[in-house]
Structure formats: C-alpha cells, structure tokens
C-alpha positions as CSV (number, residue, x, y, z in Angstrom):
1,M,135.8,96.0,21.1
2,K,132.4,96.2,23.6
3,L,128.9,96.3,22.2
4,L,125.4,95.4,24.0
5,H,123.0,93.3,21.8
6,T,119.3,94.8,22.4
7,S,115.7,94.6,20.5
8,D,112.3,94.6,20.1
9,W,111.9,97.7,22.9
10,H,108.2,98.2,21.3
11,I,108.1,101.9,23.6
12,G,104.4,102.7,23.8
13,R,103.1,99.2,24.4
14,T,100.6,98.7,26.7
15,F,99.9,95.4,28.7
16,H,96.4,94.1,28.6
17,G,95.1,98.1,28.2
18,A,97.9,99.0,31.2
19,D,100.5,101.8,30.3
20,L,103.9,100.6,30.3
21,L,106.0,104.2,29.6
22,A,107.1,104.4,32.7
23,E,108.6,100.9,33.8
24,Q,109.9,100.5,29.8
25,E,111.8,104.5,31.2
26,T,113.1,102.7,33.9
27,V,114.4,99.9,32.2
28,L,115.9,101.5,29.2
29,G,117.3,103.8,32.1
30,H,119.6,100.9,32.6
31,L,120.8,100.5,29.4
32,A,122.5,103.5,30.1
33,D,124.1,103.4,33.2
34,L,124.7,99.6,32.6
35,V,127.2,101.4,29.2
36,A,129.1,103.2,31.5
37,A,129.4,100.2,34.1
38,E,130.8,98.1,31.5
39,S,132.4,101.2,28.9
40,V,130.4,99.7,26.4
41,D,131.1,101.3,23.1
42,V,128.0,100.2,20.5
43,V,124.3,99.6,21.3
44,L,122.5,97.6,19.2
45,V,118.5,97.6,18.9
46,S,117.5,95.3,16.6
47,G,114.5,95.9,15.7
48,D,110.9,97.4,16.9
49,I,112.2,100.5,19.1
50,Y,108.1,101.4,19.1
51,D,104.9,99.3,19.0
52,R,103.4,100.9,15.7
53,A,104.5,102.7,13.3
54,V,103.1,106.3,13.9
55,P,104.3,106.2,17.8
56,S,102.5,108.8,20.5
57,A,104.4,111.9,21.2
58,E,105.3,109.6,24.6
59,A,106.2,106.9,22.7
60,V,109.0,109.3,21.0
61,R,110.0,110.7,24.2
62,V,111.1,107.8,26.3
63,A,112.6,106.9,22.9
64,T,114.7,110.1,22.5
65,T,115.4,109.7,26.9
66,A,116.7,106.6,26.2
67,L,119.1,106.9,23.1
68,G,120.0,110.7,24.9
69,R,121.0,109.1,28.2
70,I,122.8,106.7,26.4
71,R,124.6,108.4,24.1
72,Q,125.9,111.1,26.9
73,A,127.0,107.1,28.6
74,G,129.4,107.4,26.4
75,A,128.2,104.6,23.9
76,K,127.1,104.9,19.5
77,L,124.9,103.4,19.0
78,V,123.3,101.6,15.7
79,M,119.2,100.8,15.2
80,T,116.9,98.8,12.4
81,P,113.6,99.0,12.2
82,G,111.4,96.1,13.0
83,N,108.2,94.7,11.7
84,H,106.4,96.8,13.8
85,D,108.0,100.2,13.2
86,S,107.7,102.1,9.9
87,A,111.4,101.9,8.6
88,P,110.9,105.6,6.7
89,R,110.1,107.2,10.1
90,L,112.7,106.1,11.8
91,G,115.2,106.7,9.3
92,A,114.5,109.8,8.9
93,F,117.7,112.0,8.9
94,A,119.9,109.2,9.4
95,E,122.6,111.1,8.0
96,F,122.3,114.1,10.7
97,A,121.7,112.2,13.3
98,A,124.6,109.2,12.4
99,A,127.1,112.6,13.1
100,G,125.5,112.5,16.4
101,G,126.9,108.4,17.3
102,L,122.8,107.3,16.6
103,H,123.5,105.3,13.2
104,L,120.0,104.2,11.9
105,R,120.3,101.6,8.9
106,A,116.2,101.2,7.7
107,T,116.7,101.0,4.0
108,I,117.0,98.2,2.0
109,D,120.2,100.0,-0.5
110,G,121.8,100.4,2.5
111,L,122.2,97.4,3.7
112,A,125.8,96.7,2.5
113,E,126.9,99.6,3.3
114,P,127.9,99.8,7.1
115,V,128.8,101.8,10.0
116,L,132.8,101.2,10.0
117,L,133.8,101.8,13.9
118,S,137.5,101.1,15.1
119,D,139.7,99.7,17.9
120,E,143.2,98.7,18.6
121,H,142.8,95.7,16.3
122,G,141.6,97.2,13.6
123,E,137.6,98.1,11.7
124,V,134.1,96.4,12.9
125,A,131.1,96.6,10.2
126,L,128.2,96.3,11.4
127,Y,125.9,96.0,8.7
128,G,121.6,96.3,9.5
129,I,119.3,95.3,7.4
130,P,115.6,96.5,8.2
131,Y,113.0,93.8,8.1
132,L,112.4,92.6,5.3
133,E,108.5,92.0,4.2
134,P,109.3,89.5,1.7
135,E,107.5,91.1,-1.4
136,P,108.6,94.1,-1.8
137,A,111.8,93.4,-0.7
138,R,112.1,90.5,-3.9
139,H,111.2,93.3,-6.3
140,A,113.2,96.0,-4.1
141,L,116.0,93.5,-4.0
142,G,116.2,93.0,-8.0
143,V,115.2,89.6,-7.4
144,P,111.5,88.2,-8.5
145,E,112.5,85.4,-8.9
146,V,113.2,84.1,-4.9
147,R,109.9,83.8,-2.3
148,G,109.8,84.3,1.3
149,H,111.6,86.0,4.1
150,T,114.3,83.1,2.7
151,G,115.2,84.5,0.1
152,V,115.4,87.8,0.5
153,L,117.5,87.6,3.0
154,T,119.5,84.9,1.9
155,E,120.2,88.1,-1.0
156,A,120.8,90.7,1.6
157,M,123.0,88.3,3.3
158,R,125.3,87.7,0.0
159,R,125.1,91.5,-0.7
160,I,126.4,92.0,3.2
161,R,129.8,89.4,2.5
162,E,130.3,90.6,-1.2
163,D,130.8,93.9,0.5
164,L,132.5,92.7,3.6
165,A,135.1,89.9,1.0
166,G,136.0,93.8,-0.6
167,R,137.3,95.4,2.7
168,P,140.8,94.3,4.4
169,S,141.7,91.4,5.5
170,G,140.9,90.9,9.6
171,T,138.0,93.4,8.7
172,R,135.7,91.5,11.5
173,S,131.6,91.7,11.3
174,V,128.4,92.6,12.9
175,V,124.6,92.0,11.5
176,L,121.6,93.5,13.2
177,A,118.6,91.2,12.1
178,H,115.1,91.3,12.8
179,A,113.8,87.3,11.5
180,F,112.4,84.3,13.3
181,V,115.4,82.3,12.7
182,T,114.7,78.9,12.9
183,G,115.4,77.3,16.2
184,G,114.3,80.1,18.3
185,E,110.9,80.2,21.0
186,P,108.3,82.7,20.2
187,T,106.1,83.8,23.0
188,E,102.3,85.1,22.3
189,S,103.7,88.3,22.1
190,E,105.4,88.4,19.0
191,R,103.2,89.5,15.6
192,T,103.2,86.9,13.4
193,I,105.3,87.5,9.9
194,A,104.4,84.6,8.1
195,V,104.0,84.6,4.6
196,G,102.3,81.6,3.2
197,G,102.4,79.5,6.3
198,V,105.9,80.2,6.8
199,E,107.8,82.9,9.1
200,Q,110.8,81.0,9.9
201,V,114.7,80.9,8.0
202,P,117.8,78.6,8.5
203,G,120.9,80.3,10.9
204,S,123.0,78.9,8.2
205,V,121.5,82.0,6.2
206,F,123.5,84.3,8.3
207,D,127.0,82.1,8.2
208,G,130.2,84.2,7.3
209,V,129.9,87.0,9.6
210,D,131.5,87.2,13.3
211,Y,128.3,88.2,15.6
212,V,124.3,88.3,14.3
213,A,122.3,90.2,16.7
214,L,118.7,89.2,16.1
215,G,115.4,91.1,16.9
216,H,112.2,89.7,16.6
217,L,111.2,86.8,19.4
218,H,111.2,88.0,23.1
219,G,113.2,85.6,25.1
220,P,116.5,85.5,25.5
221,Q,118.3,82.9,23.7
222,T,121.5,81.2,21.7
223,L,121.1,79.7,19.3
224,A,124.8,79.6,18.1
225,E,127.1,81.4,20.1
226,H,127.7,84.1,17.3
227,L,123.7,83.9,16.8
228,R,121.4,85.1,19.2
229,Y,118.2,87.2,20.1
230,S,118.3,89.3,22.9
231,G,114.7,89.2,23.9
232,S,112.7,92.4,25.0
233,P,113.5,94.0,28.2
234,L,110.3,93.9,29.5
235,A,107.9,91.0,29.4
236,Y,105.0,92.1,27.3
237,S,102.8,88.4,28.0
238,F,101.2,86.6,30.4
239,S,103.4,83.5,28.7
240,E,106.9,85.4,29.5
241,T,106.0,85.1,33.0
242,R,109.3,82.8,33.5
243,Q,111.7,84.8,31.3
244,R,114.7,86.6,33.1
245,K,114.9,89.4,30.4
246,S,118.7,90.1,29.6
247,V,120.8,91.5,26.9
248,W,124.2,90.4,25.8
249,L,127.4,91.8,26.1
250,V,129.4,90.8,23.0
251,E,133.1,91.5,23.1
252,L,134.7,91.2,19.9
253,G,138.8,90.6,19.7
254,A,142.1,90.6,17.0
255,D,140.2,87.6,15.9
256,G,136.7,88.3,16.2
257,L,134.1,87.0,19.0
258,A,136.0,86.8,22.1
259,E,133.2,86.5,24.5
260,V,129.8,87.0,24.8
261,R,128.2,87.5,28.5
262,R,124.5,87.9,29.8
263,H,123.3,90.5,31.6
264,E,119.7,90.3,34.1
265,L,117.4,93.4,33.4
266,P,115.7,95.0,36.6
267,V,111.9,94.3,36.4
268,P,110.5,97.2,37.2
269,R,107.1,95.5,38.3
270,H,107.0,91.7,37.6
271,L,104.1,89.4,36.9
272,A,102.4,86.4,38.5
273,M,99.0,84.4,37.3
274,L,96.9,83.1,39.9
275,R,93.8,80.6,40.0
276,G,91.2,80.0,42.7
277,E,87.5,80.5,43.6
278,L,87.2,84.2,44.1
279,A,86.5,84.2,47.6
280,D,89.7,83.1,48.2
281,L,91.6,85.0,45.9
282,L,89.8,87.8,47.4
283,S,91.1,86.3,51.5
284,D,94.3,84.3,51.1
285,P,97.1,86.0,52.8
286,E,99.7,84.2,50.9
287,H,98.7,87.3,48.0
288,D,99.6,89.6,49.9
289,G,102.6,90.1,48.6
290,L,101.2,90.3,45.4
291,T,100.0,93.4,45.1
292,E,102.1,95.2,42.9
293,H,102.7,93.2,40.3
294,F,100.5,92.5,37.0
295,L,98.2,90.0,37.9
296,S,96.0,87.3,35.4
297,F,93.5,85.1,37.6
298,T,92.3,82.2,36.3
299,V,88.4,82.5,38.2
300,T,87.1,78.5,38.9
301,D,83.7,78.8,40.7
302,R,81.0,76.7,39.4
303,V,78.7,79.5,39.2
304,R,80.1,83.1,37.3
305,P,80.9,86.1,40.0
306,I,79.2,89.0,39.3
307,D,81.6,92.3,39.2
308,A,84.2,89.5,39.4
309,M,86.7,92.4,37.8
310,R,85.9,95.0,39.5
311,K,85.9,93.2,43.3
312,L,90.0,92.1,42.5
313,R,90.7,95.3,41.8
314,E,90.3,96.6,44.6
315,R,92.3,94.2,46.3
316,F,95.3,93.7,43.2
317,P,95.5,97.1,41.9
318,Y,97.7,96.0,38.2
319,A,95.0,93.1,38.3
320,V,94.6,93.4,33.7
321,H,93.2,89.8,32.9
322,M,90.0,87.4,33.9
323,D,89.7,84.1,32.9
324,W,85.9,81.8,33.9
325,Q,87.3,77.7,34.0
326,P,84.8,76.8,35.9
327,E,86.0,73.7,38.5
328,G,85.4,70.5,36.9
329,G,84.8,72.0,33.5
330,H,81.3,72.4,31.5
331,D,78.9,70.4,32.0
332,G,77.0,71.1,28.5
333,V,77.6,70.0,25.5
334,A,78.5,72.0,22.5
335,L,75.2,72.3,19.6
336,K,75.2,73.2,16.5
337,Y,72.8,76.9,16.1
338,A,70.4,74.8,14.0
339,E,70.0,72.5,17.2
340,A,70.0,74.8,19.6
341,V,67.2,76.3,18.8
342,R,65.1,74.0,17.6
343,G,61.3,73.5,19.1
344,R,62.0,76.4,21.8
345,S,60.7,79.7,22.3
346,D,62.5,82.9,22.8
347,V,62.3,82.6,26.2
348,E,63.1,78.9,26.4
349,I,66.8,80.3,24.4
350,T,67.6,82.9,26.4
351,R,67.5,81.1,29.3
352,S,69.9,78.5,28.2
353,F,72.0,81.1,26.9
354,L,72.6,82.3,29.9
355,E,73.2,79.3,32.0
356,D,75.4,78.3,29.4
357,C,78.0,81.7,29.3
358,R,77.6,81.6,33.7
359,G,77.2,78.6,34.8
360,S,73.5,79.3,36.6
361,A,70.3,80.0,35.6
362,P,68.6,83.3,36.2
363,S,66.8,84.5,38.9
364,E,63.1,85.5,38.9
365,S,64.2,88.5,38.5
366,E,66.2,88.6,36.1
367,E,63.9,86.2,33.7
368,R,61.2,89.2,34.1
369,L,63.6,91.2,32.7
370,V,63.9,88.7,29.6
371,L,60.6,88.6,29.3
372,A,60.1,92.3,29.3
373,A,63.1,92.6,26.4
374,L,61.8,89.6,24.6
375,G,58.2,91.8,24.7
376,A,59.0,94.6,23.8
377,A,61.7,93.5,21.0
378,G,58.2,91.8,19.7
379,R,56.6,95.4,19.4
380,E,59.1,97.0,17.3
381,R,58.8,93.5,14.7
382,E,55.0,94.8,14.4
383,V,56.0,98.6,14.0
C-alpha cells in the first residue's frame, strides 16, 4: 500500500497580509497529480487543514476542490484536525464523507477506531489522533491525573496499541498525530501549543506502530525512520526561505514499513530577503530577477527613509515586509522613561523621540508643526 503523508495546509492563511489562496490551490493541485503519477492509495493529512477554526468561504472552496481532485485521482483520504482547526466543524458529516472515501478522524472517543483498508498483504489500520488540548483532553480520556501533552498522547497511544493488539497478526499500522515531538525543529510560523511552558513530547510515546505521520512543525524532517514531519506545502514565514517543501511517499510491505521517499513540491512564489540602503535596493540590477518573489527588506540607511515601503513596491510588487536597521546600529543610550523626560520641555521630549525613531532631528517645517500640535493640545487641556 502506498501512502502520501502531508500536513499543515493552513488554507486561508495570509503571508504578511498577502492572500495565498491561489498559491495554495496550485500546490494542492500538484498533490492530486502526484497521486495519479505514483498510484497512491491513501493521502494522509495530519492536521491544520485550515488556518482558523472558522474558515472563510473562499478557503472552504479551495479545500473542497483540492480534496475532490485527490479523490478523483484515485486515492482515499484520512484527515485529522490540528490546533488551528475546529474539530467539530471539520468532523461534521464524517460518516457520510467516509462513504465517498474521505475519512475524518476528529473525535477523542474515536481515536482508537481505525480506518481499515486492505491490500494484497492484508489489512492496514490507520488511526487518527485529533489535536489534544491537554486540559480538556485528560478529562475526556478519563485520566484526570495526567498532565500536559505527553500525558494525554501517552493515553491515546495506549488505547491505539490495545486496539491493535486485538487485531489479526500481521495487521500493519499507521498513526496520524498533530504534536511537537522532541528533536523537531520549529519555524516562526507555528502557533505555540505550550502548556505551562512545556509543549514537546518524546518520540517514544509513538512506539509500537509501523509509521507515524506527524503534523504541526512546518519543516520536513525525519526523527526516526518511521517518525516524520511532512511540513507545510508552502512557506508561511521568512524563516522557511531556505526550506525545500516536500511530502513523504510511504510504502507498506508485507512486514510493515518498506520504503519512504521524499518528493519536493513546486514553489508557486519564492521568498527572498534583501538588505541594503534604499537607493541601492531600488536600483541594483542584480535584483531584477526577484520582482515576482515575496520579499522582506532590511533597510540600512542612517536616517529612516520616508515612504520606503511604497517605493519598494513600485519596483517589487510582492514586497510584504520591511525593517529599518541603520548601519552601525543605534548611537543612542537606552533610558528609562523617568530619566528620558526629567527636566525636559514637551518640545525637547518630542524632538528627542523623533530623532530616536528615525535617526535624524526634525526639520524646521516639522518643528513648526510640532509646536503647533503641542500648542493645540495645551489649549484643549485648559478647556
């Protein structure tokens, strides 16, 4: 049996305010093409199908289109909710969806009830663990004494192993889980799931099954031969600029896990980060090939440029982020508020604030505006 392990679609997410639905539709459509090309039997989606608990109508359309194309390409689907999803919403009509080949495992009560599929070697049991928020999950699981992610996932896996032990000898097993497993490398785009400062669980929690399809961390990575993150299909932060987004093609043989291959995904829009003075960024011909990239700029002018982002977007339409870091660092000395204002007039405080924010003192015309504004504020206080 051939499986395609993916996760963290985050449909509906924006990138520094830029809409990503077109890019998401493109890369998810590629998954359907891959299903057909590789004769994939089952596509696994390990949580965070949507970016928010109540997705927009446009996000739902992209998701249903992608799922429909994958199903038409010949694969069944097994999906579980992540920490961004609403488990009740995602799992609605699960029994009806299963009749069409979409198996939604979204309830705590059903986490030890596998999707059972067969090939020439017998049955494969696919278990879906929905994202378990520790506090409500420990009560729902009937183990109020356990604590944290490790406690509730340990109980979930105990139930799965107990169910698996009662199945015919030779039954192969797959678990979908949305968690932060020790040894995984996070990026800047995951939402923290820390409880009491602890969010990681040891990989040993998942011992006893043939393959564990992990979701939550957005970089593809291998923690053990049978324990992997597929990562997100798109980059959702500039910390992922150098990542090669991919999915895992997993093959189960007669005795369990037979082979895992990595398949790199197409990049609908690349990311890049540029640093330099504004004039150079706007004129350097070396940057001509980056006009279709999502771009993050670090502007290093000694004085903060006026209207810098607008000017950058005139040349780079997909500029989405800009930071100002004057070359040589900041010359000022950090002061506490009381020290910064002691013995100074309102005009002096305002002048110092402007100079601190942009690296230059206000011009004569700006100073006149400051005086007029402070005068008007003083008159309003008197009234």
